[in-house]
N, C-alpha and C positions, 0 to 999 in steps of 0.2 A: 621135268624141265628138260630135255634136249641140248644136251650140250656136246657139239661135235666136236673129236679131238680135243680135249679136257680130262677124256678118263672120267666124270662126274654122270654123264646120263641116267637120264629120270630117276634126279636123287628125290629125296625129301625130308622135311624137316627130322630133327631126330625124333623130335617129340612134341606134341601140341602146345607146349609148354614154351619152347624155344621157340616156336611161331609165332605164341600170342605178345614174347619179347621181343621180338624181332618188329612186329607188327607195330605195337603199340613207340617203342622204337622211330619208326617208319612216321608216325602221327605225332611223335612231340616234337616238337621243334623248337627253335627262337623265337616266335609268333605269343607259342604259349607259355612264354614267360614274362614277355613284357605287354604283346595286343591284350589276349583274353584280362588280363583282371584289370586294366584300364577303361575297356569295354563294358565290365562287367561295374565297375564301381558311378561311372557316367549316366547309365541306361538302366536305372532302379535296382542298382544292387540285388538279394536276392527277387526280385520280383521278374528283371533280366536272366537269373541263373531259373528259375522255372522255365518258363519264354524258351531258355536254350534248350535246357532238357528235351522239352519237348520236339525241338526242330530236329536235332538228334536220333527222338526215336522214329519218327512220321518221316526225314530226308533223306537224315545222315545213313542211317545204320542199312536200311532197306536197299538202297542206293549198294552201301559197301561190301554186303551177303553177294545182289548179283554181281561185282568187281570179282570176287571170291572167287565164285561160282563158275566164270567164268573161265579166269588164271587155274583151277582145280580142271572144267571140264575139259578145257585147252589143252592143259599140262606142255606151255610151250613159251618161248617167248610170245611177249602181250600183241604182236600184231599176227602171230600164225595160230596163237592161242582162239584168237576175235575168226580168222577164217575156217582152222575147226569146226569151232564152237557155229557158226553162221553157214559152212557147209552142212553139218549133218543134220540141223532144224529145216535146211531146203531153205534156204537164205541167198538171196545175194552178196557176192564176196566184196559190196561195198560197202559193208557193215563194219570191214577190215578200217574205213575211216576213225571208226569206234579209238581203235588203240591206239592211231598212227595223233587221231590229237591228243590225249594221254603223254605218250611217247617223248613228242615237241614240243608239248606243255614242261615235265619233268626235267628230259632234257636245256632247256633255253632256262628252266628254276635255278636247274642244278649251277648253270653258267655265273649268275650272282650272288646264290645263297653263296658258295663257297669262301667269296671274299669279305660278305659281313661276317661269315664263319673263322674267316681267315682273323679280323676282328673282336673274336675272344680270346684266342691266342696273345695279341699286342698287349690286350687288358693284365691277361694272367700274371706277364713282366713285369708289367707297370705296379700293378694291386701290389708283388712280391717286392720290391720297390718302394713301396707306400706313396706310388704313387708320386716320388719326387716331393716329398713332404711338401707337395704347394698346398696356399689359398682353394679352397670351393672355388674359386673361380679361375685360376690359373689349372684343377685338374677340369673343367671344364671347357677348357679354350685344345683341350689338351686331345678332344676328342673331334678339333677343327684341324690340330698339325697334325695328323694323323691321315686325314678325308684330303687332306692338301698335298699331302707326298706319297704319288703313285710308283714308285723304286720301293720304299715301306709297305704301300700297299699291296703293290706285286706278290711281295717275297712272304706274307704272310699268306695271302690268298696260295699261292707255289705249295706252301708247306703242310695246308691244310687239303689243299688235291692231292696230295702228294701223299697226306698218311692215309683218307680215304680211300685211294686207288691199290695202294699198298696193301689194305682187309678187298676189296674187292675181287683184287689177283686173285686173293687164295682161297677163292674158289665159296662156297657155300657151307663147308663143315668145318675149314680150316680157316675160315675168312670170317662172312659175316656172321655166323655160330658162334663162338668164339668171340667178338666183338660185342656185342648184345647180351652176351650173357654176364664179360662183367661189366660191361658198361653202364647197361640200364636198374639192375641193383641198388651198382653205387653210385646213377645219379638221385634214385629214391635217398638215399641214404644220406647224401649231399644237402638234397632238398630238406630232410625230416631234420636234421643237422642245426641248416642257415634258420629255420622255422625259431627251436628251440632259441639259436642267438639273437631274430627278432623279437621275440618275445622278453629277455630281460635285459635286452640292449637298445628295442626301441620302441616304440608309442605302440602295443601291441590292439588293445584298444580300440583308438583310434583306426587304426588299420580292418579289423573286422569290421568296428561301422559304415567302414568307406564299403566294403568289400559288401556286407549280406543287411543292411538294411532296409529293406523293402520299400519302396517308391514307387507304389502304381502307378504314378499320375505322369513317371516317368513313359509310361509303356503305348507303344503309337503305332501304326502301322509302318511306321519309317527303323524303330528299332526289333521290333518284329523278322524284318525284313534282314538287320542289319545281321540279329542270331539264326535266325536259316542261312546266311552268306557265311556267319563266324565256325556255326558246325558244319557246312558245307567244304569250306579248307581246309579247318583246321584238324580234320580227322587224314584227308588224302587223295583224297576219292580221285578220279577221273585222269590220275596223273601217270598208271602206268604200273605203278610200285606196287600196290594191291594184288592188279591184274597176274603181276611175278611173284610175289609172296604168293599167291594163290598155287598158284602152279605149282608149287612147293608141298604144299598140304594135304597131306595123306587119306583117304575116302572116312578111316574110322572117325578122323576129328568134324565135330558140327560146328561150320560157318556160323552160324545163328547167334552160337552160345560163344565162340568167338571175337563176334564182330560187335556184341554187347559191352564183353572184356573190354578189345581195344576201342571205346568209345569214353566206357565209362571211366579206366585208366587216361584216355585224354585228358580228358574233363577234370579229373580230381588234380594230373599234374593240373593247369593251371590253375583251377582256387589256390593250392597249395600255392605256388608259385606269389598267388598275392598276397598271403598270410608269410611269403619272408620281407617279400617290396615295401610295401604298404607300410609297418611297422617304422622301419629305417628313415622314410621316405620324411614319415610324418614327424618322427623324432628331428629327425634335421631341421625342422620347419619348410621341408623344399617342396617343388612341384609335385603331386601326381599325377598332372596331365600335359607328363610332357611327353607325351609317344613313344620314338624311336629314341629319341635324346636321355628319354628318363634309363637308360640300362646303361648308359656311355658316358652321360654328362651324367644325369642326378645321379645316380647312386654313388659311382665312385667320388663322388665331393660325399656324402653320407659316411664315405666308410673309414680317411682320409679322419673327419674330428670324431669318430669313435674306437670303445678301446680292440685291440684284436684286429684292427683294421685290413690288417694287412694281408693276415695268415684269413679271415674271411670273405677277405674281399678280394685273395685269388681261387679260394675254393670254389666261389660264386662265379666268378669266369671258368672255372673250369668244369663247372656243373653246363652251362652255357656247348663251352665247346661241344660236351659227351654228346647233350641230346642235336647239337650241331651235324656231327660225326654219323650219327644212327640216321638223323633225316637223311643227308647226303648220300651214304652209306645206296639207301633205302630209292632216292634217285636216280644214280648212277644205274645199279641194275639191272635194269629191264632193259636199258640202251645196250648195256654189255650183252647182253645175252639180245637179245636180236642180234647186234654183229657176232660173235659167236655163231647161229644159224642159220643167219645169211652167206655168211662168207667162209665161215668152218675156221678161222681163227684160233688157235690156243687164247684160251681169260686170262693169259699173259700180255698177246699182241693188242686181244680186242679189249685190255684194259687203258695199254698203251695210245693206241689213236683215238677210243673217247675221249682219255681222260688232255691227250693234247690241245682237241679242239675243243674241250669246257675250258679248257685254260687260259687259249686263245681267245675265245667269246670274250670270256670276263674281263678279259685286259679292257675290253670298252663300256663296262659296269665300274671299271678300277678310274678310267681317264675318265668316267661323266662328273666324276665330284668336285675334280681339278683339270686340267685338259680339257677337255672335251663337253667341261659345262656349259659351255655357250653354243652347244655345237647340238642342234634338233633337226633327223634325221629326216620325218615328217615335217617340218615345220612349215610347205608349205598350205597341211590345213590344219586353218585355225584350229579345229579340237588336240592337233598335235604338235599344237606353236609348243608349246613348254616346256615341253617330254625328252630329256634325254636316250640317249641309247640302255640305259638303264627303267626309267618310268616305260620307256616304249615296251622292253620286255617282261617288266611288271604289269604292265595293262594289260597286256594281251594274252598273258599265260593265267590272269586270274578275273578277270571279264571277259575272256572270250573262249578257250581253248577249255578251261574243264568247268565253264556252266554248261557250252553247249558239248562238252563230252560226258557231264553230267545223266544230260539229257536224256541224251543219247542209248546209256547202259540201261536206263530206268524203262525206254520205250522200246528197249529190243529185250531186253530179260520179259520183262511184264507180257509183249503182246508180240512177239517172235519168238520164242522160244515155247519149244510146245511145256506143257501144262507138268506132264510127264515126268515127262527129263527135271525139269527144277523139286519134284517131287521125290525124286530120285538121290537129285544132289541135299535135299532137304530132310532126309526121312525120320533122323528128332524134332522134328516140325507137326507138331499137332492138327488135326485136319481145322481147327475155329482159326488157330494161330497164322496157319498157312494163307487163310482168306485173305487175313485183316493185312499182312504182310504182302500177298498178290494185289492188292488194292490198294497198299500203301505204296508200290513199286510201280503201277500202271499210274492212278491221278496223282496221288496227291504230293509224291515227289518232284515230277513235273514239272505241275503248275507252280509248283513250291520257287523252283528255280529258274521258270519264266519269268516271277514273279522279279525276285531279287535282279535278275537282266535290265527289265524294265525301269524299276527303280535305278541301275545303274546310269541307265541310257534317257531317261526319261528329261 
């Protein structure tokens, strides 16, 4: 990636393994830890996992390969990479809109992701203090107290964003690579340690049964569409992050193999998270269908009543913080790269500018749970009448920007790039596999995403 005035022009990852760690870190986030296990358990267990894997193979991986390919081919920040590849293919510069949709989506997601990630830091502190030795009911109310206090939430939001921007500011080799090579192995180690703890201190059999008992009667059109959406959004395509990470990938690294490893690791972490969480939930007679509050209300109540709860509670939230940091780094990096390219700023100054803007807009999400909880910016429209600032950002990024971006990536790569260029970028893909991939990105993936959008708006 061309990084003007930074001394890091045309950098690449130190190795293919480092790239894999960074991309897995980008894909694995807070959503893997709480949402995926719950969705699996409520939608047929192993039956849903089978459908999900098929969606990953036929929808997410083909688009992921395409996005990485655009990034590596254009070798620049997402808008410039997209413009370069479109120009090479003899296509309209309007295709740059693809990169802009991803860049805007990633930026907006970063503004509220930092706020939510800040909660993990707050809960590391709470866990170390044993959640004050409070009863389960009081522990649950602590989350309400946190959300009701804008100053405290702003403090944690600021700290988390500062840590992230410091890492991004140190560049590819000095910051991002060092962070992911430490955090991702540590995350997997903590995850396995927590699973061991759940197996000993929790009801492991009940947790396994909740996740993996196959109930095909729960598989219908709605659950299939949910699986497509989960596969698409979990792996992190159409947010600019995979395009900018692709810009750093050396030519000798197989994009196909990398995409499969990234998607596989992302799914594995989500399943392991279920084996970590649900045994603790069932052992304490708690509700596994708590949604987002499962992490910040239900599980802390479990840790209060369990041996070693303070230590393992702190370890659990540290694990979440690591997952959040690596994801936020990936969300921030495409915007920083663009600012450097566009205005020839140093990386340090670009990080200060981007971080400041993310922080300010993030205050809207902070206030959405307290002072602005009754402020609905688009309340004059019936469809948006119940959406706060946070709700609007979440809705537009997840339901409009990312799906449309995913469709456009698939259509551009499948129908507008030269087949000879695709073959050049995928030299290790056999002819038969290449034709299958081409069919998936041209037809299957776009139609699947259209189905998700139809289900959303119908």
